[in-house]
Legacy VTK file of the C-alpha trace (Angstrom):
# vtk DataFile Version 3.0
C-alpha trace
ASCII
DATASET POLYDATA
POINTS 430 float
-20.171 -14.257 2.948
-19.362 -15.121 -0.679
-16.052 -16.408 -1.945
-15.273 -13.019 -3.504
-15.779 -11.313 -0.142
-13.527 -13.885 1.523
-10.799 -13.161 -1.001
-11.196 -9.405 -0.507
-10.899 -9.917 3.260
-7.702 -11.904 2.700
-6.281 -9.154 0.523
-7.230 -6.590 3.143
-5.424 -8.516 5.909
-2.320 -8.859 3.750
-2.263 -5.148 2.899
-2.882 -4.181 6.534
0.041 -6.359 7.662
2.225 -4.758 4.969
1.323 -1.349 6.399
2.017 -2.652 9.901
5.446 -3.813 8.759
6.255 -0.311 7.510
5.235 1.153 10.860
7.208 -1.526 12.732
10.417 -0.602 10.889
10.101 3.005 12.032
9.094 1.806 15.496
12.290 -0.234 15.611
14.221 3.033 15.699
12.910 3.478 19.227
14.782 0.346 20.273
17.962 1.885 18.904
17.355 5.094 20.846
16.746 3.168 24.069
19.865 1.045 23.584
22.239 3.801 22.440
20.613 7.249 22.310
23.860 9.081 21.561
24.849 6.835 18.685
21.474 6.455 17.016
21.646 9.374 14.578
23.311 7.347 11.855
20.732 4.572 12.113
17.806 6.990 12.078
19.240 8.757 9.031
19.991 5.418 7.364
16.486 3.990 7.820
14.684 7.145 6.678
17.134 7.800 3.826
16.913 4.209 2.617
13.114 4.461 2.739
13.301 7.497 0.444
15.516 5.494 -1.906
13.025 2.632 -1.721
10.187 4.917 -2.852
12.227 5.992 -5.875
13.310 2.421 -6.679
9.709 1.191 -6.459
8.562 3.712 -9.052
11.537 3.194 -11.387
11.060 -0.581 -11.373
7.255 -0.527 -11.567
7.173 -1.183 -15.319
9.737 -3.996 -15.209
8.719 -5.927 -12.096
5.239 -6.956 -11.013
3.654 -5.605 -7.861
3.789 -8.980 -6.108
7.480 -9.509 -6.883
8.261 -5.984 -5.673
6.408 -6.654 -2.411
8.089 -10.015 -1.790
11.525 -8.522 -2.496
10.780 -5.663 -0.080
9.853 -8.092 2.705
13.069 -10.053 2.128
15.034 -6.826 2.556
13.282 -6.259 5.895
13.903 -9.872 6.966
17.623 -9.402 6.293
17.583 -6.048 8.076
15.834 -7.530 11.106
18.477 -10.243 11.337
21.525 -7.996 10.827
20.581 -4.903 12.854
21.058 -6.374 16.383
24.438 -7.864 15.488
26.458 -4.618 15.317
26.619 -1.478 17.429
24.719 1.500 15.939
27.826 3.693 16.044
29.806 1.369 13.746
29.472 1.446 9.960
28.758 -2.319 9.672
25.785 -1.695 11.939
24.159 0.426 9.213
23.707 -2.410 6.705
20.727 -3.921 8.550
18.869 -0.609 9.002
19.569 0.286 5.354
17.997 -2.959 4.124
15.015 -2.582 6.460
14.460 1.042 5.413
14.753 0.155 1.726
12.109 -2.549 2.118
9.805 -0.213 4.048
10.101 2.435 1.337
9.199 -0.029 -1.416
6.202 -1.283 0.592
5.026 2.311 1.039
4.371 2.354 -2.717
3.562 -1.267 -3.501
1.016 -1.944 -0.740
-1.463 0.813 -1.756
-1.081 -0.134 -5.444
-1.858 -3.761 -4.668
-4.811 -2.697 -2.550
-6.298 -0.748 -5.459
-5.474 -3.201 -8.244
-6.223 -6.567 -6.633
-9.733 -5.658 -5.486
-11.018 -3.324 -8.145
-14.697 -3.099 -7.205
-13.801 -3.111 -3.489
-10.811 -0.799 -3.793
-12.191 1.860 -1.443
-12.649 -0.771 1.239
-9.188 -2.294 0.789
-7.045 0.745 -0.034
-7.370 2.228 3.456
-5.926 -0.879 5.106
-2.375 0.487 4.965
-3.535 3.576 6.888
-4.528 1.761 10.067
-1.797 -0.870 9.629
1.010 1.660 10.098
0.080 2.839 13.633
-0.681 -0.769 14.603
2.826 -1.853 13.626
4.393 1.174 15.258
2.510 0.590 18.514
3.123 -3.167 18.573
6.864 -2.576 18.235
6.852 -0.371 21.322
4.986 -3.044 23.257
7.627 -5.598 22.227
10.324 -3.199 23.462
8.539 -2.880 26.810
8.289 -6.675 27.027
12.042 -6.924 26.423
12.728 -4.518 29.283
10.357 -6.426 31.562
12.125 -9.701 30.725
15.530 -8.021 31.185
16.513 -8.814 27.602
18.440 -6.524 25.240
15.752 -4.457 23.531
17.225 -4.628 20.037
17.756 -8.384 20.276
13.987 -8.878 20.640
12.511 -6.013 18.607
14.345 -6.405 15.312
13.983 -10.215 15.033
10.257 -9.698 15.694
10.146 -7.208 12.812
11.960 -9.752 10.652
9.431 -12.453 11.570
6.548 -10.129 10.644
8.268 -9.373 7.321
8.588 -13.107 6.622
4.863 -13.578 7.284
3.949 -10.660 4.990
6.255 -12.019 2.297
4.571 -15.434 2.417
1.108 -13.862 2.197
2.140 -11.672 -0.737
3.706 -14.634 -2.522
0.405 -16.553 -2.327
-1.511 -13.715 -4.023
-1.725 -13.558 -7.823
-0.048 -10.754 -9.728
-1.965 -7.503 -10.153
-4.419 -7.917 -13.051
-3.969 -4.252 -13.931
-0.186 -4.617 -14.172
-0.526 -7.796 -16.258
-3.006 -6.106 -18.605
-0.732 -3.077 -18.995
2.659 -4.767 -19.290
1.924 -8.381 -20.274
-1.198 -9.904 -21.875
-4.937 -9.772 -21.219
-5.029 -13.577 -21.035
-2.712 -13.608 -18.026
-4.628 -10.712 -16.489
-7.953 -12.528 -16.847
-6.437 -15.726 -15.403
-5.313 -13.740 -12.346
-8.819 -12.310 -11.920
-10.368 -15.785 -12.160
-7.966 -16.973 -9.472
-8.890 -14.034 -7.288
-12.649 -13.782 -7.707
-13.927 -16.753 -9.706
-15.219 -16.776 -13.282
-18.419 -14.782 -12.745
-16.923 -11.939 -10.709
-13.828 -11.868 -12.944
-16.056 -10.906 -15.851
-17.321 -7.945 -13.831
-13.803 -6.937 -12.773
-12.631 -7.130 -16.386
-14.338 -3.853 -17.308
-12.557 -1.961 -14.546
-9.183 -3.510 -15.463
-9.624 -2.499 -19.105
-10.471 1.042 -18.036
-7.416 1.149 -15.752
-5.217 -0.139 -18.585
-6.485 2.511 -20.981
-5.939 5.249 -18.385
-2.395 3.998 -17.751
-1.686 4.224 -21.483
-2.678 7.905 -21.399
-0.456 8.761 -18.432
2.696 10.766 -18.921
5.376 12.444 -16.863
4.775 15.826 -15.297
6.530 18.479 -17.381
7.135 22.167 -16.785
4.680 23.156 -19.488
1.959 21.121 -17.744
2.096 23.696 -14.957
0.594 26.188 -17.420
-2.691 24.282 -17.395
-5.488 26.173 -15.582
-5.077 25.684 -11.857
-2.328 23.051 -12.241
0.410 25.121 -10.639
-1.750 25.791 -7.582
-2.752 22.124 -7.382
0.863 20.936 -7.481
1.798 23.537 -4.868
-1.080 22.425 -2.635
-0.014 18.780 -2.995
3.558 19.661 -2.034
2.383 21.640 0.998
0.168 18.766 2.145
2.963 16.224 1.680
5.186 18.249 3.984
2.399 19.045 6.441
1.579 15.355 6.786
4.928 14.871 8.517
4.822 18.159 10.429
3.126 16.850 13.612
6.323 14.878 14.148
4.227 11.880 15.175
7.022 9.654 13.913
9.647 11.936 15.414
7.904 11.345 18.750
9.828 8.070 18.638
12.932 10.210 18.996
11.670 12.678 21.592
9.658 10.431 23.896
12.390 8.015 25.055
15.032 10.761 25.096
13.016 13.227 27.179
11.528 10.643 29.542
14.834 8.844 30.036
16.778 11.976 30.940
14.149 13.627 33.117
13.338 10.874 35.558
14.852 7.397 35.408
15.480 4.636 32.881
12.113 3.160 33.854
10.433 6.403 32.815
11.423 5.776 29.207
9.876 2.324 29.458
6.619 3.764 30.779
6.605 6.360 27.987
7.151 3.631 25.396
4.274 1.670 26.900
1.933 4.654 26.594
3.116 5.329 23.038
2.604 1.684 22.127
-0.884 1.505 23.608
-1.901 4.822 22.036
-0.639 3.960 18.549
-2.221 0.504 18.715
-5.500 1.998 19.888
-5.395 4.558 17.094
-4.814 1.783 14.571
-7.785 -0.204 15.843
-9.980 2.913 15.899
-9.134 3.869 12.323
-9.757 0.275 11.237
-13.266 0.367 12.691
-14.086 3.967 11.773
-12.510 5.246 8.555
-11.571 8.912 8.520
-11.989 9.935 4.894
-11.959 13.150 2.953
-10.087 16.391 3.207
-11.114 18.748 5.942
-9.142 21.940 6.349
-10.529 22.430 9.870
-9.467 18.885 10.836
-6.023 19.500 9.402
-5.617 22.672 11.454
-6.954 20.888 14.547
-4.366 18.138 14.104
-1.498 20.588 13.810
-2.785 22.518 16.810
-2.982 19.314 18.880
0.560 18.434 17.824
1.647 21.906 18.906
0.058 21.302 22.305
1.894 17.970 22.593
5.252 19.481 21.672
4.674 22.404 24.039
4.031 19.956 26.885
7.187 18.088 25.904
9.142 21.348 26.074
7.596 22.218 29.433
8.552 18.772 30.747
12.228 19.572 30.217
11.910 22.428 32.733
9.963 20.523 35.388
11.520 18.205 37.952
10.224 15.034 39.539
7.138 13.065 38.649
5.450 16.077 37.071
7.828 15.906 34.111
6.907 12.293 33.426
3.197 13.140 33.611
3.661 15.872 31.009
5.508 13.462 28.709
2.777 10.855 29.094
0.122 13.428 28.186
2.120 14.749 25.224
2.757 11.288 23.763
-0.888 10.404 22.943
-1.443 13.947 21.664
1.328 13.532 19.073
0.105 10.097 17.986
-3.542 11.161 17.664
-2.593 14.354 15.804
-0.532 12.375 13.288
-2.696 9.339 12.594
-6.274 10.439 13.357
-6.358 14.070 12.252
-3.571 15.194 9.915
-2.782 12.083 7.846
-6.386 11.138 6.921
-7.276 14.782 6.261
-4.330 15.365 3.941
-4.300 12.041 2.059
-5.644 12.203 -1.485
-7.115 15.660 -1.075
-5.963 17.257 -4.327
-5.804 14.239 -6.682
-9.368 14.891 -7.960
-8.129 18.300 -9.161
-5.316 16.795 -11.264
-5.919 15.923 -14.957
-6.307 12.121 -15.373
-3.145 11.780 -17.466
-1.042 13.373 -14.709
-2.461 11.619 -11.626
0.280 8.980 -11.426
3.050 11.573 -11.946
1.546 13.818 -9.272
1.192 10.887 -6.859
4.827 9.956 -7.483
6.066 13.434 -6.651
3.872 13.518 -3.543
5.277 10.224 -2.209
8.844 11.331 -2.854
8.248 14.647 -1.083
6.638 12.890 1.883
9.559 10.459 2.184
12.037 13.349 1.985
10.105 15.227 4.671
10.195 12.131 6.868
13.996 12.037 6.579
14.111 15.568 7.971
11.464 14.985 10.644
13.314 11.948 11.999
16.972 12.756 11.472
16.933 16.373 12.662
15.437 15.580 16.119
17.809 12.628 16.534
20.792 14.830 15.712
19.596 17.552 18.082
19.077 15.037 20.885
22.615 13.729 20.385
24.266 17.156 20.228
22.070 19.569 22.200
19.919 17.349 24.377
16.163 16.751 24.546
15.303 20.193 25.946
16.636 22.035 22.891
15.119 19.422 20.584
11.640 19.835 22.041
11.885 23.629 21.872
13.034 23.640 18.230
10.291 21.169 17.273
7.697 23.418 18.908
8.933 26.488 17.026
8.898 24.557 13.738
5.343 23.445 14.394
4.270 27.053 15.005
5.836 28.103 11.694
4.152 25.209 9.859
0.777 26.085 11.353
1.122 29.741 10.315
2.322 28.881 6.800
-0.435 26.302 6.320
-3.168 28.668 7.462
-1.913 31.403 5.150
-0.773 29.435 2.098
-2.962 26.371 1.651
-6.347 28.071 1.093
-4.637 30.342 -1.429
-3.014 27.343 -3.142
-6.377 25.613 -3.439
-8.138 28.763 -4.615
-9.888 28.290 -7.966
-8.778 24.636 -8.195
-11.966 23.176 -6.768
LINES 1 431
430 0 1 2 3 4 5 6 7 8 9 10 11 12 13 14 15 16 17 18 19 20 21 22 23 24 25 26 27 28 29 30 31 32 33 34 35 36 37 38 39 40 41 42 43 44 45 46 47 48 49 50 51 52 53 54 55 56 57 58 59 60 61 62 63 64 65 66 67 68 69 70 71 72 73 74 75 76 77 78 79 80 81 82 83 84 85 86 87 88 89 90 91 92 93 94 95 96 97 98 99 100 101 102 103 104 105 106 107 108 109 110 111 112 113 114 115 116 117 118 119 120 121 122 123 124 125 126 127 128 129 130 131 132 133 134 135 136 137 138 139 140 141 142 143 144 145 146 147 148 149 150 151 152 153 154 155 156 157 158 159 160 161 162 163 164 165 166 167 168 169 170 171 172 173 174 175 176 177 178 179 180 181 182 183 184 185 186 187 188 189 190 191 192 193 194 195 196 197 198 199 200 201 202 203 204 205 206 207 208 209 210 211 212 213 214 215 216 217 218 219 220 221 222 223 224 225 226 227 228 229 230 231 232 233 234 235 236 237 238 239 240 241 242 243 244 245 246 247 248 249 250 251 252 253 254 255 256 257 258 259 260 261 262 263 264 265 266 267 268 269 270 271 272 273 274 275 276 277 278 279 280 281 282 283 284 285 286 287 288 289 290 291 292 293 294 295 296 297 298 299 300 301 302 303 304 305 306 307 308 309 310 311 312 313 314 315 316 317 318 319 320 321 322 323 324 325 326 327 328 329 330 331 332 333 334 335 336 337 338 339 340 341 342 343 344 345 346 347 348 349 350 351 352 353 354 355 356 357 358 359 360 361 362 363 364 365 366 367 368 369 370 371 372 373 374 375 376 377 378 379 380 381 382 383 384 385 386 387 388 389 390 391 392 393 394 395 396 397 398 399 400 401 402 403 404 405 406 407 408 409 410 411 412 413 414 415 416 417 418 419 420 421 422 423 424 425 426 427 428 429
């Protein structure tokens, strides 16, 4: 293995851990729900809302601050959030500062990690860019396993989970700090000399000369980019493409794979015993971790409408089983929850997310790709706020039975709308 391949592997590990950190922050919400299910709505809303703000902040500051500095700052936010979150009760306003910082950092990393993956390893970008995809379920699953370990050791769940997230953030921050700045960002916003020096540090003199061509092309494309305007929608097929991208951004959150972190402990804990929630968390942790490992070994690429529909249908099955579990007594209810949990995780991370990611970007004019990607990320973050906060609020006010039923009905509507609207939105854009 050459030195360039070693450096690409290092970048890939760093990006994967950044994705895992994002998943761990959302997984930490489960610890809040286990510790105080009735008072967790504010924390869930704070984390997801701060993540949406982080996405916006990352884009607004992209021209002023380098990718590496953005990533390091994001990890420091998560470190602070991991330290502060266990110190205050989730129902008190001071207890929202930690989750807000952690969510803000996770939102920034959602943008910065894929950009670094593409820009630090230009010729290997397809190999590196997917690292965030399998990192997210790995982090989410590992957090659940830490929560189970805390229960087994009879320790407060939040006192172990959130410091662990903070420690992971510190590790990611150190790894990001040791990487050079993005050569593409330096070429676009600083000087070519600094960009070339970064490439030499990354790949060596010979390979840097090869990478230079791609960086120059990326710089020239960035100079041509502009904001998406209303008149751009008059371009042939552009309106349908933007509509399809918006639909896919919302659909990507529709399986409620992340909202399963709200439903699983709530339903399992109320139906059987407190230990049932622990067992459900264990299954969720093992499933998400297994999904992350599977997607790391076998990459699921490309848009497939059939795979997208299959993922939504599997999520519908999982939510239906969750609803049925609220009307069954005894051990049968727990069995239904344990079957529904892997179904939700697989639907989210194996079927829907890979099928929907990057599916319409090739149909967007080159000078509008960045603007379209920005709007897609913002829409996805906004959808995640709804998909996490609404179930948490329903659990707190109406109980898990109503929550599972409403989620099932929403999934049916999404499946119908997707089947009817998406092919029409993509019509004549291919």
